[in-house]
C-alpha positions, -999 to +999 in steps of 0.1 A: +260+632+632+267+597+644+241+585+670+255+580+705+258+544+714+241+537+747+261+521+774+232+516+799+212+484+801+189+479+771+152+474+777+139+439+776+123+428+743+087+415+745+075+392+717+039+385+727+040+368+761+077+362+758+102+385+774+138+385+764+163+400+789+186+406+760+170+418+727+190+394+705+177+367+681+197+340+664+186+341+627+175+308+612+202+295+589+197+263+569+221+236+578+235+257+607+210+265+634+201+230+644+198+220+681+235+216+685+245+251+674+216+267+693+227+250+725+263+261+719+252+297+714+230+296+744+259+284+765+277+317+758+249+342+758+212+350+760+183+357+737+160+338+713+174+310+692+154+300+661+155+267+643+164+261+607+137+269+582+112+240+580+089+235+551+052+236+562+041+209+538+069+185+549+059+191+585+022+184+578+033+152+561+054+144+591+085+136+571+113+121+593+137+150+586+111+177+594+101+159+626+138+157+637+143+194+630+114+205+652+128+186+682+144+207+710+168+198+738+153+200+773+176+230+779+159+250+752+132+265+774+119+288+747+113+266+716+114+287+685+106+273+650+107+290+616+083+278+590+083+283+552+051+281+532+033+294+502-002+281+509-023+296+538-041+263+545-008+243+547+008+269+569-023+269+591-022+231+594+015+232+603+010+258+630-020+239+643+001+208+646+029+226+664+006+242+689-017+212+695+013+189+701+030+216+723+061+217+702+067+255+700+066+286+721+073+309+692+068+306+655+085+326+628+075+328+592+101+330+565+096+357+539+133+366+534+150+336+519+168+348+486+179+313+475+168+306+439+152+272+447+129+291+470+122+323+451+116+306+418+087+288+434+073+322+446+084+316+482+108+334+506+116+370+496+095+367+465+062+361+482+055+395+498+051+409+462+018+391+462+005+412+491-029+395+493-013+360+495+012+373+521-016+387+542-036+354+540-007+333+551+002+355+581-035+358+592-038+320+589-007+314+610-017+339+637-052+325+639-039+289+642-013+299+667-036+312+693-016+324+723+017+313+707+034+344+693+040+346+655+066+368+639+078+374+603+112+378+589+115+395+555+137+415+532+133+449+516+119+434+485+128+416+453+150+443+440+153+481+442+124+485+417+101+461+436+103+470+473+077+453+495+088+457+531+066+487+541+034+473+527+042+438+540+051+452+574+018+470+578-001+439+566+017+418+591+011+443+619-026+443+610-027+405+609-016+404+645+021+394+645+041+399+676+072+413+659+087+420+625+123+414+615+139+431+585+170+420+567+180+453+552+188+440+517+168+430+487+166+394+474+187+404+444+215+416+467+217+383+485+244+391+511+265+414+489+274+451+496+263+468+528+229+464+545+207+495+541+200+502+578+180+533+568+153+509+557+151+495+593+146+531+605+118+537+580+101+504+590+105+513+627+089+547+620+060+530+601+052+501+625+039+514+658+023+486+677+049+457+677+087+455+679+108+459+648+141+439+647+170+447+625+192+423+606+222+427+584+259+433+589+261+427+626+296+413+630+302+425+666+284+438+697+294+473+687+276+468+654+245+457+673+245+487+696+252+510+667+222+495+647+199+501+676+212+536+682+210+545+645+177+529+635+157+529+668+149+492+663+138+472+693+163+444+689+187+427+665+188+394+646+222+379+641+230+355+613+264+351+596+282+371+622+281+342+646+294+315+622+324+300+640+319+326+668+291+314+691+308+335+718+294+365+699+262+360+719+283+365+751+295+398+737+260+408+728+246+399+762+272+419+780+268+449+756+230+451+760+233+446+797+253+478+798+286+462+806+302+482+778+323+475+747+352+494+732+352+504+696+365+476+673+370+454+703+354+421+711+346+414+747+354+377+744+388+373+728+395+335+728+429+321+724+434+292+701+429+267+728+394+280+737+385+280+700+396+244+698+376+235+728+345+252+714+350+235+680+352+202+698+321+209+719+302+218+687+312+184+672+301+167+704+267+184+703+263+175+666+270+139+675+242+139+700+219+157+676+224+134+646+228+103+668+258+096+645+294+104+650+301+100+613+274+124+603+284+149+629+320+149+617+308+154+581+287+184+593+315+200+614+338+202+584+320+232+570+326+251+602+365+248+601+372+280+581+348+300+602+362+289+636+398+293+627+395+325+607+425+347+614+443+321+636+477+307+626+465+273+615+483+259+585+467+249+553+475+212+557+459+211+592+429+230+580+425+205+552+427+176+576+401+192+599+379+196+569+380+159+562+378+146+598+360+113+601+358+107+639+360+125+672+392+106+681+408+119+649+395+154+657+411+152+691+444+142+676+443+171+651+433+197+677+461+184+699+487+196+674+476+232+677+494+258+699+466+262+724+484+292+740+483+312+708+467+345+716+436+360+700+447+374+666+426+406+667+408+420+636+419+390+615+394+368+635+366+394+633+345+410+606+324+395+578+322+358+573+301+335+551+297+339+514+286+374+504+280+365+467+272+392+442+240+409+431+220+389+406+186+388+392+162+370+414+147+338+401+109+341+400+080+322+386+071+333+350+051+366+349+054+369+387+059+406+386+030+413+362+005+415+391+005+420+429-022+394+432-022+357+425-037+351+391-046+321+370-027+289+378-002+306+400-017+294+432-018+257+420+019+260+409+028+275+443+011+247+462+027+221+440+061+236+444+062+239+481+070+202+487+102+205+467+117+230+491+137+222+522+160+247+538+174+278+522 
């Protein structure tokens, strides 16, 4: 039987001392969830908006890029930062710095990144396999954070033969985290196939003292409501579904406030003019973030296909937008669009972003031989951390 989707107002989500009126979190995405995109999403909806993944070692070393990434606009009243790290001491130092300098109101730890450059170092989705190390990192972060809530985001495991999410979830709960988010895929699946929402149900039934958040295949507000109804999770984490669709957070806010959605129907159905205006606003915010119009225009190029998915925008114009070099040129190009063109329906909805295909996860040599760190593994982990940024 299909669970009934609630149409009443959802309960607020509490993450430590933080209360979210709408139980929605923007997933950290490297190269995407910078201040500009977070501000844009916030203009449409509500929830918690998390930074790009930031390497703990780079932060401790105060590299210019890491220091820029932890900056928040004054409108970001809840400052949320995601850290990546493989060494408890380094993670502790990074958290201590963020708290002592009053730079964060919430800290998330990345244990879900499936990107080879991360997992081959033993980080991201590979790390919970070493359960003792995982526990040490989380405990170190929670201790250093004090009153600032710490959460973890993870995957089901490395692959179907090496699942880690239940043991890691219980370890994180015991370490004092304020919430646990699960992307219901393994590292080897990357973003392929369908997310296994039953794993979210299992985790929710296992973790009893803190909220469990579900992530994976939320392309619409209906998907979010269905996930909550089906799994019993306390909130949702939205990643690729909002690429080129920051107004999805408006849909989500309305849905969780009980304003209702119709099956297969988006609440906000922008015509081409509104999409163009939002795309231009994104470029403007990127210019402010990078303090460089040239760099902002380079960055906005990757968003073209996402924003105009399903809309009748010709290939030549798409190519020109994807090579735009200035805001003036962008304005000229957007001016050639038919701004009255109506919302195209399902063509503008559904999956976006690269799904990829299942592949063997890149891991350190002999990583799967033991659940504990052995021999020179810890040294290699510490040495490798500095080579990682993003993911």
